[in-house]
C-alpha positions in Angstrom: 0.0 0.0 0.0 1.3 3.5 -0.9 1.8 6.3 1.6 -1.0 8.3 -0.1 -4.1 6.2 -0.7 -5.6 6.2 -4.2 -8.9 8.0 -4.5 -11.9 6.0 -5.7 -13.3 7.2 -9.1 -10.4 9.6 -9.5 -10.5 11.0 -13.0 -13.8 9.3 -13.9 -15.9 12.4 -14.0 -15.5 12.9 -17.8 -16.4 9.3 -18.5 -19.4 9.5 -16.2 -20.6 12.7 -17.7 -20.4 11.1 -21.2 -22.2 8.0 -19.9 -25.0 10.1 -18.4 -25.4 11.9 -21.8 -25.4 8.5 -23.6 -28.1 7.2 -21.2 -30.4 10.1 -22.1 -29.7 9.8 -25.8 -30.4 6.0 -25.7 -33.8 6.8 -24.1 -34.6 9.4 -26.7 -33.6 7.1 -29.6 -35.3 4.0 -28.3 -38.0 2.6 -30.7 -40.1 2.0 -27.5 -39.9 5.6 -26.4 -42.9 7.8 -25.9 -43.6 11.4 -25.1 -44.8 12.6 -21.7 -45.2 15.8 -19.7 -43.2 16.1 -16.5 -44.6 18.1 -13.6 -41.8 19.0 -11.1 -42.8 19.7 -7.5 -42.1 23.2 -6.4 -40.1 23.5 -3.2 -41.7 26.1 -1.0 -39.8 27.7 1.7 -41.6 27.9 5.0 -41.4 31.3 6.8 -40.1 31.3 10.3 -42.9 30.9 12.8 -43.6 33.5 15.4 -43.1 32.4 19.0 -46.2 30.8 20.4 -47.3 29.5 23.7 -48.0 26.1 22.3 -45.6 23.2 22.7 -43.2 22.7 19.7 -43.8 19.7 17.5 -41.3 16.9 18.0 -41.3 16.4 14.2 -39.3 18.8 12.0 -40.5 17.7 8.6 -42.9 15.4 6.9 -42.0 12.4 4.8 -41.9 13.5 1.2 -44.8 11.2 0.3 -46.9 12.9 3.0 -46.4 16.5 1.9 -49.0 18.6 0.0 -47.1 19.5 -3.2 -47.6 22.2 -5.8 -46.2 21.8 -9.3 -44.5 23.9 -11.9 -45.7 24.0 -15.5 -45.0 20.8 -17.3 -42.0 20.2 -19.5 -41.8 17.6 -22.2 -39.7 14.5 -21.7 -39.1 11.2 -23.5 -39.8 8.0 -21.5 -39.1 4.3 -21.9 -41.0 1.6 -20.1 -38.8 -0.9 -18.4 -40.9 -4.1 -17.7 -37.7 -6.2 -17.8 -36.6 -4.5 -14.6 -39.6 -5.8 -12.6 -39.2 -9.2 -11.0 -42.9 -10.0 -11.6 -44.0 -8.5 -14.9 -47.0 -10.6 -15.6 -49.8 -10.7 -18.2 -53.3 -12.1 -17.9 -55.5 -13.3 -20.7 -58.8 -11.5 -21.3 -60.2 -13.6 -24.2 -59.1 -11.7 -27.2 -56.7 -9.3 -25.4 -54.0 -9.2 -22.8 -54.2 -7.2 -19.6 -51.2 -6.0 -17.7 -50.9 -6.4 -14.0 -52.4 -3.0 -13.2 -51.6 -2.6 -9.5 -47.9 -3.1 -9.7 -45.5 -0.1 -9.8 -44.3 1.0 -13.2 -40.5 1.2 -13.8 -39.4 3.9 -16.2 -36.3 5.5 -17.7 -36.8 9.2 -18.2 -34.8 11.3 -20.6 -33.8 13.9 -18.0 -30.8 14.0 -15.7 -32.7 14.5 -12.5 -36.3 13.7 -11.8 -37.1 14.2 -8.1 -39.4 12.0 -6.1 -42.8 13.5 -6.0 -42.8 14.5 -9.7 -45.8 13.6 -11.8 -45.7 12.2 -15.4 -48.6 12.5 -17.7 -49.0 10.8 -21.1 -51.5 9.5 -23.6 -51.7 5.7 -24.1 -53.6 3.6 -26.5 -56.5 1.5 -25.0 -57.8 0.2 -28.3 -57.1 1.0 -31.9 -59.7 3.7 -31.8 -59.5 4.9 -28.2 -56.8 6.6 -26.2 -56.7 7.7 -22.5 -54.6 10.2 -20.5 -52.8 8.8 -17.5 -50.8 10.3 -14.6 -48.1 8.5 -12.7 -46.4 9.7 -9.5 -42.6 9.2 -9.1 -42.4 7.4 -5.8 -38.7 6.4 -5.9 -35.5 6.9 -7.9 -32.9 4.2 -8.1 -29.5 5.1 -9.3 -28.1 2.8 -12.0 -24.5 1.9 -11.8 -21.8 2.6 -9.2 -21.3 6.2 -10.3 -25.1 6.7 -10.8 -24.9 7.4 -14.5 -28.7 6.9 -15.0 -31.8 6.3 -12.9 -34.7 4.0 -12.9 -37.9 5.5 -11.6 -40.5 3.6 -9.7 -43.9 5.1 -10.3 -47.4 4.5 -9.0 -50.7 5.7 -10.3 -51.3 9.4 -9.4 -55.0 9.3 -9.8 -57.8 6.8 -10.5 -58.1 6.6 -14.2 -61.2 4.4 -14.3 -64.6 6.1 -14.8 -63.4 9.6 -15.7 -66.1 11.1 -17.9 -65.0 12.7 -21.2 -61.3 12.0 -20.5 -60.6 10.1 -23.7 -58.2 11.7 -26.1 
């Protein structure tokens, strides 16, 4: 062992930056890619509270999934579905068609460097050859891909009940 220890990942930043760029380019060029709108949560600063005679709360902040969020205007992004990343990607037969396992989280790759937890994705998907519907998914968790986190997989859950929405077909 040398007197000065070697630094892990020293000199890798140029390679990692190139890999992150390639990760996004691969998403954008994928034949399975589709367009979505990304709503980013707006981080609001809370003003300092005036002194009160009430006991202070023992909790300083809420879990991110418990907060009431507001969102910025949407920005377009390119998205790729990643069913091969799920351990249990299953299909069920429905006579003439196939039904996906609807209650499982959806794993996505999103063509943007950072997508924070709490963001909402919106896109249009085909239901039948003549009918489309608009759907919304909440980014529940981001999982870094690779040791140097050159890309991320996003675990999403439905952001609202899609069934029974009147006049919501596209």
